[in-house]
Legacy VTK file of the C-alpha trace (Angstrom):
# vtk DataFile Version 3.0
C-alpha trace
ASCII
DATASET POLYDATA
POINTS 82 float
114.306 81.793 92.020
113.545 84.160 94.904
115.218 84.113 98.312
114.173 86.071 101.351
117.097 87.822 103.009
117.389 90.963 105.117
113.651 91.697 104.875
113.719 91.578 101.079
112.899 89.141 98.319
115.992 88.830 96.138
116.508 87.268 92.703
118.929 87.487 89.785
118.089 86.863 86.156
120.580 86.140 83.363
120.078 86.747 79.649
122.037 86.215 76.441
122.903 89.901 76.115
122.213 93.442 77.295
119.309 93.984 74.893
117.411 90.996 76.244
118.076 92.060 79.827
116.903 95.609 79.161
113.817 94.374 77.302
112.936 92.218 80.318
113.323 95.238 82.613
111.075 97.299 80.363
108.315 94.700 80.457
108.664 94.368 84.227
108.468 98.161 84.568
104.983 98.201 83.018
103.797 95.564 85.517
105.332 97.559 88.374
103.486 100.682 87.290
100.204 98.799 87.008
100.701 97.339 90.507
102.057 100.644 91.893
104.933 98.674 93.405
108.509 99.356 92.344
111.672 97.299 92.872
115.183 98.200 93.782
117.096 96.756 90.867
120.366 96.783 89.025
121.375 95.826 85.510
124.924 94.830 84.619
125.263 93.812 80.967
123.202 90.596 80.707
122.129 90.303 84.345
119.304 91.889 86.293
119.314 91.832 90.097
116.026 92.625 91.839
115.250 93.351 95.501
111.636 93.630 96.621
110.246 95.002 99.860
107.272 97.154 100.710
108.618 100.577 101.649
105.254 101.835 102.881
104.986 98.891 105.280
108.290 99.340 107.083
110.584 97.936 104.380
109.546 94.348 104.902
108.297 91.575 102.629
104.529 91.568 102.148
102.013 89.859 99.884
102.515 92.718 97.451
106.159 91.658 97.020
105.232 88.015 96.506
102.632 89.022 93.906
105.149 91.137 91.998
107.767 88.376 92.225
105.288 85.928 90.679
104.590 88.337 87.816
108.320 88.845 87.242
108.829 85.066 87.149
106.108 84.727 84.512
107.805 87.329 82.327
111.210 85.710 82.744
109.969 82.197 81.988
108.043 83.389 78.919
111.122 85.199 77.576
113.434 82.300 78.424
111.395 79.867 76.316
111.439 82.073 73.194
LINES 1 83
82 0 1 2 3 4 5 6 7 8 9 10 11 12 13 14 15 16 17 18 19 20 21 22 23 24 25 26 27 28 29 30 31 32 33 34 35 36 37 38 39 40 41 42 43 44 45 46 47 48 49 50 51 52 53 54 55 56 57 58 59 60 61 62 63 64 65 66 67 68 69 70 71 72 73 74 75 76 77 78 79 80 81
């Protein structure tokens, strides 16, 4: 799901509707707070676009980004199978 481009991990997630997309973002937000690592992201109706990089490490991709991406994937896959 994730691609590395321009020193960022990038992924897009599609849902049935806005409510599902926003619910996904809410769950991801709690993980981000716990990890103290926050994405650049955008929501347009049923789609969520996420860009990850470590700002404190020169805006490049680090293990912290890969760890957060893996957590985001888990949330998405769990919600997708419901």
